[in-house]
N, C-alpha and C positions, 0 to 999 in steps of 0.2 A: 043361739046363745047371742048373735051379733045384734041383732034387733033387739032383744033383751037389755042389752047392753045400753043400745040409742034409745030406747024409751026410758031408760031407769037415770042416765047419765047425761041426756042430751046428746047431739051427734058430734061428740067429741072424735078426734082422729083415732085410729085403733091399729096396733100394729098386730098381725097375728105370729107370734114366735114358738118355736119349739112344736111344731104340729106334724104328727107323724103316727106312725104304726108298728109295733115288732111284730112281724109274721113271717113265716118259714116262705111262703108262697109268694114271690114277688108280684104276679098278676093282680092277686089280693091287694097289694102294696099299689100296683098303679089305679087299682078301681079306687080304692080310699084317696088317693090324691085326686083322681076324676071328680068322685063325688064331693069331697071336701071343696075343692076350688071350685065347681059349679054352683052349690049351696053359697058359698061367698060371694060370688059375681050376682046371682039370684039378688043376695041381699043387698048388694052395690047398687044394681040396674033397677029392682023394683020397688025398694024401701028407702033408696039414698042413704044406705050407713056409707059412713066416712071411712073406709076402709083403706089404710094410705100404704100398706105393706106387708107380702107373706113370706114367711121362713120353713121352709122344710126341716123337719129333724129327723135325721141329721145326714150331712151329705156322706160320710164314712160309717161303716161299720164300728162302733166301740163299745170298751167296757161300761156296761149301766150297772148302777150301785145295786139294786135289785136283784139283777137276772146275770150277773157277770156278764161273758161274754154269749151266754146259750141265746140271748133275742137279737136279732140284728133290725137297726132301726134304717138302716143305712140306704142310698140308693147307689153306693159304689161299697163290691164286698173287698173287705181286707183280711188277710191270711194275716192269724195270729203266730204262724210257724215263721213265716217271712215278711217282706215287707213287700209282698205282690199287692196289686190295687187292681179292681175288675170294673168297671161299669156294668151295672145290673140294667133289666129291660126297662124297670123304672126310671135307671137315668135318662135313656134315650126318652120315655114317656113325657118326664117332666121337663124336659129340654124343649120338646117340639112344643108342650102347653105351654111354657113361658114364651116360645115364638110366637105362637098363635096370639097371644094374648096382646104380646106387644104390638103386633101390628093392627090390631084392632081400635 
């Protein structure tokens, strides 16, 4: 999609927003983040796509219009019974990935 946008609209600046997945298995979320960011980095490095930023959706589990509280997008687990917030494995994975690319 990123290469298509470059070819269609020229090398305009691109911000990837609200990119995420609703899965019960947090390892699947880690895999999704890894695969998506790797594909994005390939588009930047190999095809010179002008990606200026990436925003994962969503920081915390929340109410989704289509699925209510059943699907969890967040990298921080939010209890609907109380105000507890707990970082998931994907939180730490994403944090390490950000640090890796920041140093590159």
